[in-house]
Kinemage of the C-alpha trace (Angstrom):
@kinemage 1
@onewidth
@group {chain A} dominant
@subgroup {mainchain}
@vectorlist {calphas} color= white
{ca met a 1} P 3.178 -19.738 19.608
{ca thr a 2} L 1.440 -20.218 16.361
{ca gln a 3} L 0.913 -17.309 14.360
{ca val a 4} L -1.694 -16.904 11.763
{ca ala a 5} L -0.421 -15.426 8.576
{ca arg a 6} L -2.967 -12.899 6.990
{ca asp a 7} L -3.283 -12.361 3.163
{ca thr a 8} L -2.122 -9.301 1.704
{ca arg a 9} L -3.698 -7.786 -1.384
{ca gln a 10} L -2.716 -4.936 -3.962
{ca phe a 11} L -4.447 -1.864 -3.405
{ca ser a 12} L -4.181 1.270 -5.652
{ca val a 13} L -4.445 4.458 -3.380
{ca his a 14} L -4.180 7.883 -4.106
{ca ala a 15} L -5.704 11.338 -2.762
{ca arg a 16} L -9.132 12.230 -3.861
{ca his a 17} L -7.723 15.859 -4.776
{ca val a 18} L -4.866 14.431 -6.923
{ca glu a 19} L -5.284 12.997 -10.260
{ca ser a 20} L -5.357 8.876 -10.194
{ca his a 21} L -2.277 8.682 -12.360
{ca his a 22} L -0.385 9.829 -8.442
{ca ala a 23} L -1.692 6.395 -7.074
{ca arg a 24} L 0.562 4.119 -5.320
{ca val a 25} L 0.319 0.311 -5.237
{ca leu a 26} L 0.364 -0.849 -1.803
{ca glu a 27} L 0.585 -4.463 -0.360
{ca glu a 28} L -1.610 -4.292 2.619
{ca thr a 29} L -4.218 -6.645 4.579
{ca ser a 30} L -7.413 -4.301 4.514
{ca phe a 31} L -8.681 -1.007 2.810
{ca glu a 32} L -8.150 0.780 6.126
{ca ala a 33} L -4.458 -0.514 6.362
{ca ala a 34} L -3.810 0.469 2.900
{ca thr a 35} L -5.369 4.038 3.774
{ca val a 36} L -3.049 4.359 7.011
{ca ala a 37} L 0.100 3.252 5.031
{ca tyr a 38} L -0.585 5.739 1.853
{ca val a 39} L -1.048 8.739 4.560
{ca glu a 40} L 1.650 7.701 6.571
{ca asp a 41} L 4.295 6.678 4.061
{ca phe a 42} L 3.557 9.218 1.377
{ca his a 43} L 2.311 12.586 2.794
{ca pro a 44} L 0.182 13.380 -0.111
{ca pro a 45} L -0.625 17.433 -0.414
{ca leu a 46} L -3.530 18.392 2.245
{ca thr a 47} L -6.600 20.734 1.750
{ca glu a 48} L -6.692 23.854 3.634
{ca asp a 49} L -9.214 22.011 6.305
{ca his a 50} L -6.197 19.811 7.188
{ca glu a 51} L -8.328 16.612 5.996
{ca ile a 52} L -7.541 14.472 3.083
{ca ser a 53} L -9.984 12.329 1.325
{ca val a 54} L -7.962 9.135 0.343
{ca val a 55} L -9.644 6.696 -3.038
{ca val a 56} L -8.717 3.221 -2.086
{ca arg a 57} L -9.240 0.179 -5.179
{ca asp a 58} L -8.659 -3.152 -4.672
{ca val a 59} L -6.286 -4.242 -7.901
{ca asp a 60} L -7.966 -7.482 -8.539
{ca thr a 61} L -11.388 -6.753 -7.937
{ca gly a 62} L -11.718 -3.161 -8.597
{ca his a 63} L -13.617 -2.601 -5.328
{ca glu a 64} L -13.047 0.971 -4.188
{ca his a 65} L -13.955 2.868 -1.085
{ca cys a 66} L -12.979 6.381 0.107
{ca phe a 67} L -12.038 7.596 3.470
{ca arg a 68} L -11.915 11.208 4.689
{ca ile a 69} L -9.169 11.730 7.392
{ca asp a 70} L -9.000 14.662 9.670
{ca leu a 71} L -5.304 15.236 10.236
{ca asp a 72} L -5.657 17.259 13.294
{ca ser a 73} L -7.954 14.801 15.160
{ca gly a 74} L -7.247 11.699 13.465
{ca glu a 75} L -11.352 11.074 12.822
{ca thr a 76} L -12.191 8.862 9.763
{ca ala a 77} L -15.043 8.686 8.129
{ca pro a 78} L -16.543 7.324 4.877
{ca cys a 79} L -16.470 10.274 1.754
{ca ala a 80} L -19.741 11.983 1.341
């Protein structure tokens, strides 16, 4: 069985409510995958609402996305 290799990119990821110099650089296949890896691996500080907003920037292009994650329900949405 042949498996297709997925291209990984470098993403700079940090919690929105902490300063960006606390960012982690991760190699993942997408903005969403980088978000999940950051939240699962680094356990950033939470807000009182049990939510976290994560800013993800493609290191090569500078393109950014922000995701809001409800840690109780797992729901994810773009930041407002």
